[in-house]
C-alpha positions as CSV (number, residue, x, y, z in Angstrom):
1,M,25.7,-26.6,-17.3
2,R,23.4,-26.9,-14.7
3,K,22.6,-30.8,-13.7
4,E,18.9,-32.4,-14.2
5,Y,17.3,-34.5,-11.5
6,L,14.9,-37.0,-12.1
7,T,14.4,-37.5,-8.2
8,V,10.8,-35.9,-7.7
9,E,9.5,-37.8,-5.0
10,N,6.4,-36.4,-3.6
11,I,3.8,-34.3,-5.2
12,V,0.9,-32.4,-2.7
13,G,-1.2,-29.8,-4.2
14,P,1.4,-27.1,-5.4
15,L,4.4,-28.3,-4.1
16,M,6.9,-31.2,-4.8
17,L,9.9,-32.7,-3.0
18,V,12.9,-33.4,-4.7
19,E,15.6,-35.5,-3.4
20,D,19.0,-36.7,-3.6
21,V,20.2,-32.6,-4.4
22,R,23.2,-31.1,-4.1
23,G,24.1,-27.5,-3.4
24,V,20.2,-25.9,-3.6
25,A,19.7,-22.8,-1.7
26,Y,16.2,-21.3,0.0
27,A,14.3,-19.0,-2.7
28,E,16.4,-20.6,-5.7
29,I,14.4,-20.7,-8.8
30,A,14.2,-23.9,-10.8
31,E,12.7,-25.2,-14.3
32,I,10.4,-28.2,-14.0
33,L,10.9,-29.7,-17.6
34,M,8.0,-31.7,-18.3
35,P,7.7,-34.9,-20.3
36,D,5.7,-33.1,-23.6
37,G,8.8,-30.7,-23.9
38,S,6.9,-27.8,-21.6
39,V,8.8,-25.9,-18.9
40,R,7.7,-24.8,-15.7
41,H,8.8,-22.6,-13.6
42,G,9.2,-23.0,-9.1
43,Q,10.8,-21.8,-6.1
44,V,12.6,-23.5,-3.2
45,L,10.7,-23.4,0.0
46,E,12.8,-25.0,2.2
47,V,15.6,-27.4,1.7
48,H,16.7,-30.2,4.3
49,E,19.8,-32.4,4.1
50,D,19.6,-33.8,0.7
51,K,15.5,-33.0,0.2
52,A,13.9,-29.8,-1.5
53,L,10.9,-28.8,-1.7
54,V,9.5,-27.0,-4.7
55,Q,6.5,-24.7,-5.2
56,V,5.2,-24.9,-8.8
57,F,4.5,-21.2,-10.0
58,E,2.1,-23.0,-12.8
59,G,0.7,-26.1,-10.5
60,T,1.5,-29.8,-10.6
61,S,-1.7,-30.9,-12.6
62,G,0.0,-33.2,-15.0
63,L,2.8,-33.7,-12.7
64,T,4.0,-37.3,-11.6
65,P,7.2,-38.4,-9.6
66,G,9.9,-39.4,-12.1
67,A,8.4,-38.1,-14.9
68,A,9.8,-34.8,-14.7
69,R,13.4,-33.5,-14.8
70,V,14.1,-30.1,-12.6
71,K,17.1,-27.8,-12.6
72,F,17.9,-25.4,-10.1
73,L,19.0,-22.4,-11.8
74,G,21.5,-21.0,-8.8
75,K,19.7,-17.8,-8.4
76,G,16.6,-16.6,-7.1
77,L,13.9,-14.5,-8.5
78,Q,15.0,-11.6,-10.4
79,I,13.6,-8.8,-12.5
80,G,15.7,-6.5,-15.3
81,L,15.7,-2.8,-14.7
82,S,16.2,0.2,-16.5
83,P,15.0,3.5,-16.6
84,D,12.0,2.1,-19.7
85,I,10.4,0.1,-16.6
86,V,8.2,4.0,-16.4
87,G,4.8,3.4,-18.1
88,R,5.2,-0.4,-18.5
89,M,2.9,-2.8,-16.8
90,F,4.0,-6.4,-15.8
91,D,3.0,-9.5,-14.2
92,G,4.0,-11.1,-11.0
93,F,6.7,-12.7,-12.6
94,G,8.2,-8.9,-13.9
95,R,7.2,-10.1,-17.5
96,T,5.6,-6.9,-19.7
97,I,1.8,-7.4,-20.0
98,D,1.1,-4.3,-22.2
99,G,1.7,-5.4,-25.3
100,G,4.5,-3.3,-25.7
101,P,8.0,-4.6,-26.5
102,P,10.6,-6.3,-23.7
103,V,12.3,-3.9,-21.5
104,I,15.9,-4.4,-22.6
105,P,17.6,-4.3,-18.8
106,E,20.9,-2.1,-17.3
107,R,20.8,-4.9,-14.9
108,Y,19.1,-7.8,-12.9
109,A,18.6,-7.3,-9.5
110,D,17.5,-10.0,-6.9
111,V,13.8,-9.2,-5.5
112,N,14.5,-10.6,-2.1
113,G,15.9,-7.2,-0.9
114,V,16.8,-6.4,2.8
115,P,14.9,-3.5,4.8
116,I,17.0,-0.2,5.0
117,N,19.5,-0.2,8.5
118,P,17.9,2.1,10.8
119,E,21.4,3.5,11.4
120,A,21.3,4.4,7.2
121,R,17.9,5.8,7.6
122,D,17.1,9.8,7.1
123,Y,13.7,10.9,8.9
124,P,10.9,11.7,7.1
125,T,10.3,15.6,7.0
126,E,8.8,16.7,3.4
127,F,4.9,16.8,1.9
128,I,3.2,14.5,-0.5
129,Q,0.0,16.3,-1.7
130,T,-2.8,13.4,-2.2
131,G,-5.0,15.6,-3.9
132,I,-7.4,14.2,-0.8
133,S,-8.5,16.8,1.7
134,T,-8.7,13.9,4.5
135,I,-5.7,12.3,4.0
136,D,-3.1,16.1,3.0
137,V,-4.5,18.2,5.8
138,L,-5.5,15.8,9.0
139,N,-3.2,12.4,8.2
140,T,-0.5,14.2,6.0
141,L,1.5,12.1,4.1
142,V,5.5,12.7,4.3
143,R,8.0,11.6,1.9
144,G,9.5,8.2,3.1
145,Q,6.8,7.4,5.3
146,K,4.6,3.9,6.0
147,L,0.9,5.2,5.5
148,P,-1.3,2.1,5.5
149,I,-5.1,2.6,4.4
150,F,-7.6,0.1,6.5
151,S,-10.3,-1.0,4.4
152,A,-13.1,-3.6,4.0
153,A,-15.0,-5.3,1.7
154,G,-17.3,-3.5,-0.6
155,L,-15.5,-0.2,0.3
156,P,-14.1,1.9,-2.7
157,H,-10.5,1.4,-1.7
158,P,-9.9,0.3,-5.3
159,R,-10.7,3.6,-6.5
160,L,-9.3,5.6,-4.0
161,A,-6.0,3.5,-4.7
162,A,-6.0,4.5,-8.1
163,Q,-7.3,8.4,-7.2
164,I,-3.9,8.5,-5.1
165,A,-2.1,6.9,-7.8
166,R,-2.9,9.4,-10.3
167,Q,-2.8,12.8,-8.1
168,A,0.1,12.3,-5.8
169,R,3.2,14.4,-6.2
170,V,5.8,16.3,-4.3
171,L,5.2,20.1,-4.2
172,K,8.8,21.0,-4.7
173,T,9.3,21.5,-8.6
174,G,11.9,19.7,-10.8
175,E,11.4,16.6,-8.4
176,Q,11.0,13.5,-10.3
177,F,8.5,11.6,-9.2
178,A,6.7,8.5,-9.9
179,V,3.9,5.5,-8.5
180,V,5.1,1.8,-8.4
181,F,1.2,0.3,-8.1
182,A,1.3,-3.6,-7.2
183,A,-2.4,-5.3,-7.4
184,M,-2.4,-8.8,-5.8
185,G,-5.2,-11.2,-6.1
186,I,-7.7,-8.9,-8.0
187,T,-10.5,-10.0,-10.1
188,F,-9.8,-9.4,-14.3
189,E,-12.9,-6.7,-13.7
190,E,-10.5,-4.8,-11.3
191,S,-7.6,-5.0,-13.4
192,D,-9.3,-4.0,-15.9
193,F,-10.3,-0.7,-14.0
194,F,-6.9,-0.2,-12.9
195,M,-5.1,-0.1,-16.4
196,R,-8.0,2.1,-18.4
197,E,-7.8,4.6,-15.3
198,F,-4.2,5.3,-16.0
199,E,-3.6,4.9,-19.3
200,K,-7.3,7.2,-19.4
201,T,-5.6,9.7,-17.4
202,G,-2.0,9.7,-18.4
203,A,-0.6,8.6,-15.2
204,L,0.5,5.4,-16.7
205,E,3.8,7.8,-18.1
206,R,4.8,8.2,-14.4
207,A,3.8,5.2,-13.7
208,V,5.5,0.8,-13.0
209,L,2.1,-1.7,-12.4
210,F,2.8,-5.1,-11.0
211,I,-1.1,-6.8,-11.8
212,N,-1.6,-10.4,-9.6
213,L,-5.0,-11.7,-10.2
214,A,-7.0,-13.8,-8.4
215,N,-6.4,-17.0,-10.7
216,D,-2.6,-16.6,-10.8
217,P,-0.7,-19.0,-8.5
218,P,-0.1,-18.3,-4.4
219,I,3.6,-17.7,-4.9
220,E,3.2,-15.7,-7.7
221,R,1.5,-13.0,-5.3
222,I,3.9,-13.7,-2.5
223,A,6.5,-12.4,-5.2
224,V,4.5,-9.2,-6.6
225,P,5.5,-6.5,-3.7
226,K,9.0,-7.7,-3.9
227,L,9.2,-7.0,-7.9
228,A,7.5,-3.6,-7.1
229,L,9.8,-2.5,-4.1
230,T,12.9,-3.7,-6.1
231,A,11.6,-1.7,-8.5
232,A,11.3,1.4,-6.3
233,E,14.5,1.1,-5.1
234,Y,16.4,1.2,-8.4
235,L,14.0,4.6,-9.2
236,A,14.9,6.1,-5.8
237,Y,18.4,4.8,-4.7
238,E,19.9,4.9,-8.1
239,L,18.1,7.1,-10.6
240,G,17.6,9.6,-7.5
241,M,13.8,9.6,-7.9
242,H,11.0,10.2,-5.5
243,I,8.7,7.0,-5.5
244,L,5.5,6.3,-3.8
245,V,4.9,2.3,-3.4
246,I,0.9,1.7,-3.4
247,L,0.3,-2.0,-2.4
248,T,-3.5,-3.6,-2.8
249,D,-4.5,-5.9,-1.1
250,M,-2.1,-6.7,1.1
251,T,-4.8,-9.3,3.0
252,N,-4.7,-11.5,-0.6
253,Y,-0.8,-11.4,-0.1
254,C,-1.3,-12.7,3.5
255,E,-4.1,-14.8,2.7
256,A,-1.1,-16.8,-0.2
257,L,1.4,-16.7,2.6
258,R,-1.2,-18.6,5.1
259,E,-2.4,-21.2,1.8
260,I,1.0,-22.0,1.2
261,S,2.4,-22.3,5.0
262,A,-0.8,-25.1,5.3
263,A,0.7,-26.7,2.2
264,R,4.1,-26.9,4.0
265,K,2.2,-28.3,7.4
266,E,3.4,-25.6,9.3
267,V,2.2,-25.3,12.9
268,P,-0.4,-22.5,12.3
269,S,-0.6,-19.4,14.7
270,R,-3.5,-16.6,15.0
271,R,-6.4,-17.5,12.9
272,G,-4.5,-19.6,10.7
273,Y,-1.7,-17.7,9.7
274,P,2.1,-18.4,9.9
275,G,3.9,-17.2,12.9
276,Y,6.2,-15.5,10.9
277,L,3.6,-13.3,9.9
278,Y,5.0,-10.1,11.1
279,T,8.4,-10.7,10.1
280,D,6.9,-11.3,6.7
281,L,5.4,-7.9,7.3
282,S,8.3,-5.6,8.2
283,M,10.7,-7.4,5.6
284,I,8.0,-5.5,3.1
285,Y,7.3,-2.4,4.6
286,E,10.7,-2.1,6.1
287,R,12.4,-1.2,2.6
288,A,10.5,2.1,2.9
289,G,12.4,5.3,3.5
290,R,15.2,7.7,3.0
291,I,18.9,7.3,3.2
292,K,21.3,9.3,4.3
293,G,23.5,10.7,1.4
294,R,20.8,10.1,-1.1
295,G,18.7,11.6,-3.2
296,G,15.8,9.5,-3.9
297,S,13.2,8.2,-1.0
298,I,10.6,5.0,-1.1
299,T,6.9,6.1,0.7
300,Q,4.1,3.4,1.3
301,M,1.0,3.0,1.1
302,P,0.1,-0.2,1.9
303,I,-3.8,-1.3,1.5
304,L,-5.4,-4.3,3.0
305,S,-9.4,-5.0,3.4
306,M,-9.9,-6.1,7.0
307,P,-11.8,-9.4,7.5
308,E,-15.1,-8.9,8.7
309,D,-14.2,-4.8,9.4
310,D,-12.2,-6.4,12.1
311,K,-9.1,-4.0,13.1
312,T,-8.0,-6.3,15.7
313,H,-7.2,-9.5,12.8
314,P,-3.7,-9.9,12.6
315,I,-3.4,-8.7,9.5
316,P,-4.7,-5.0,10.4
317,D,-3.2,-5.7,13.9
318,L,0.1,-6.6,12.5
319,T,0.5,-4.0,10.3
320,G,0.0,-1.1,12.7
321,Y,2.7,-2.3,14.8
322,I,5.2,-2.1,11.8
323,T,4.1,1.0,9.9
324,E,3.5,5.1,11.0
325,G,-0.1,5.6,11.1
326,Q,-3.4,4.5,9.4
327,I,-6.1,5.6,7.2
328,L,-9.0,4.3,8.5
329,L,-12.2,3.9,5.9
330,S,-16.0,4.1,7.2
331,R,-18.8,1.9,6.4
332,P,-21.5,3.9,7.8
333,L,-20.1,6.9,5.8
334,F,-19.8,4.8,2.6
335,N,-23.5,4.4,3.3
336,E,-24.3,7.6,3.1
337,G,-22.9,8.1,0.0
338,I,-19.9,9.9,1.5
339,Y,-16.5,9.5,-0.9
340,P,-13.3,8.7,0.4
341,P,-15.3,7.2,3.4
342,V,-12.2,8.4,5.8
343,D,-13.1,7.8,9.4
344,V,-11.4,10.9,10.7
345,L,-11.5,10.3,14.0
346,P,-9.5,6.8,14.5
347,S,-7.3,7.7,11.3
348,L,-3.5,8.8,12.3
349,S,-0.4,9.8,10.5
350,R,2.3,9.9,13.4
351,L,4.9,12.3,10.9
352,K,2.3,14.2,10.0
353,D,3.9,17.5,12.1
354,R,7.4,16.8,10.5
355,G,5.6,17.5,6.9
356,T,3.5,20.3,7.7
357,G,3.9,24.0,8.4
358,E,5.3,27.4,6.5
359,G,7.5,26.0,3.7
360,K,5.9,22.7,3.4
361,T,2.3,23.3,3.0
362,R,0.9,26.2,5.2
363,E,1.6,28.1,7.9
364,D,-2.0,27.5,9.9
365,H,-1.8,23.5,9.0
366,A,-1.0,22.7,12.7
367,G,-3.5,25.0,13.8
368,V,-6.3,23.7,11.4
369,M,-6.0,20.2,11.6
370,N,-6.2,20.3,15.4
371,Q,-9.0,22.6,15.0
372,L,-11.2,20.6,12.7
373,Y,-10.1,17.5,14.4
374,A,-11.5,18.8,17.7
375,A,-14.5,20.5,16.7
376,Y,-16.0,17.5,14.6
377,A,-15.2,15.1,17.7
378,R,-17.2,17.3,19.6
379,G,-20.1,17.4,16.9
380,R,-20.1,13.6,16.7
381,S,-20.0,13.7,20.8
382,A,-23.2,16.3,20.8
383,K,-24.8,14.3,17.8
384,E,-25.2,10.7,20.1
385,I,-26.4,12.7,23.4
386,A,-29.2,14.3,21.3
387,V,-30.1,10.8,19.8
388,V,-30.3,9.4,23.4
389,L,-31.4,12.6,24.8
390,G,-33.0,14.8,22.5
391,E,-31.7,17.8,21.2
392,S,-33.0,20.1,23.8
393,A,-30.4,18.3,26.0
394,L,-28.0,20.5,23.9
395,S,-26.8,24.1,24.2
396,E,-27.0,26.2,21.3
397,T,-23.6,26.1,21.4
398,D,-23.4,22.4,20.9
399,R,-25.9,22.6,18.4
400,L,-23.4,24.5,16.4
401,Y,-21.0,22.1,16.6
402,V,-23.7,19.3,15.3
403,Q,-24.0,21.6,12.4
404,F,-20.4,21.5,12.0
405,S,-20.3,17.6,12.0
406,G,-22.7,16.9,9.2
407,R,-21.1,19.7,7.0
408,F,-17.5,18.6,7.5
409,E,-19.0,15.3,6.2
410,R,-20.7,16.5,3.4
411,E,-18.3,19.2,2.3
412,F,-14.6,18.7,3.4
413,I,-14.3,14.7,3.9
414,A,-16.2,14.2,1.1
415,Q,-15.0,15.0,-2.2
416,G,-14.9,13.8,-6.0
417,E,-12.8,11.2,-7.3
418,G,-11.9,13.1,-10.2
419,E,-11.9,16.0,-7.9
420,N,-8.0,16.9,-7.0
421,R,-7.7,19.5,-4.2
422,E,-4.7,21.5,-3.7
423,I,-3.8,21.6,-0.1
424,A,-4.3,25.4,-0.2
425,A,-8.2,25.1,-1.4
426,A,-8.6,22.1,1.6
427,L,-7.2,24.8,3.8
428,D,-9.2,27.8,2.7
429,L,-11.9,25.3,3.0
430,G,-11.2,24.2,6.5
431,W,-11.3,27.7,7.2
432,R,-14.8,28.3,5.8
433,L,-16.4,25.8,7.9
434,L,-14.5,26.8,10.8
435,G,-16.2,30.2,10.0
436,M,-19.2,28.4,11.5
437,L,-18.0,28.8,15.1
438,P,-17.6,31.8,16.9
439,K,-13.9,33.0,17.2
440,G,-13.9,32.4,20.6
441,E,-14.2,28.8,20.1
442,L,-11.2,28.5,18.1
443,K,-8.2,27.9,21.2
444,R,-6.2,25.5,19.1
445,I,-5.2,27.9,16.3
446,K,-2.8,31.3,16.9
447,E,-4.4,34.1,17.0
448,A,-2.5,35.6,14.1
449,Y,-3.6,33.0,12.2
450,I,-7.1,33.9,13.3
451,E,-7.1,37.3,12.3
452,K,-5.6,36.4,8.9
453,Y,-7.5,33.4,7.9
454,Y,-10.9,33.5,9.3
455,P,-13.9,34.5,7.3
456,G,-14.7,38.3,7.5
457,A,-11.6,38.8,9.5
């Protein structure tokens, strides 16, 4: 029988201080029994001597010192796990919210997992097809990789996240694949959009959803990615499945961290965020990967909206240090009506070379990728020169590149929200665009592939 404490000494915002406690641990879950008989829950944020600082999930409204009884449960936040979690929706505490019956767990797991030991990591080498050309061809996602999407306020990252969740798959037949989708701090409209999209398209049958709304407690927002990753680790490393984890929006997660840090009166670091922001993010991102000797894998696509479109903001800045590249969304492309507005030139997948080539995508993939990138970069550069000096300053070849860059944006980058392009179709489209250029300009593709794939060859 756990001891109950009547020693709530102080209450500030969502925090309460409990004194004269014994045997209480960091991150332990507490039950707060209210005078009216209702029960609230909290989590220990800090322990010092005989004092415990508790964050109350449901808020401290109506709580008064000395009137509430606090019982520490001797365990951290847990989630019940079984194969039946696939196809279900959960809230930030791991409770079902889809109207279905409760999941009967085979076991419970503490959500405070640990990053994969670098010694145990297996190198990511296998291609994941998202059906989006700018990712599959130019910034290839590899199984076990951490590839974030850097967006900004007003850009269509929720739509892009839903599209990736619907379309992503591994190309090998017989591979069990599922998506764990975690949404943090979203509006009711966004939540309704995600739920309808998953149900309407049938993607829910191979997905696990965790939904946290903007008006839910900040401490719940912090728990959501940990719940999602604990579920992903179970499916990947115990059931042998290949899991794509999509976390949106990590900026809301970091804002919750900052809010709790301020309530604890911690010394702030850059832009008011806690000094441990880098460590906290790494504890989430580094839970993705492949483990030697195990069949399953976890691939991560965190999505974050950059405050004020600032790439140097602490959240995208620190995320870039931890992950293996980034997909950057462009406001100018979005303003031109291009979806998805992926800014190809600053985007990067550091592991793309490991997931492309014969037996994975297609033999000509690397050459087409490099040539498209180079041609688009030259076309953009020539367009900028024409703005300053006029088109008469451009050579005939440069004018071709300007035309290429325009068609590349309209035909290759742009694709329908419901359009799922196979990798072979995306490469063929790349070749059709490269057909605008003379063969002599294709200096990044092997001659044998030019003879085989060049339009009209």
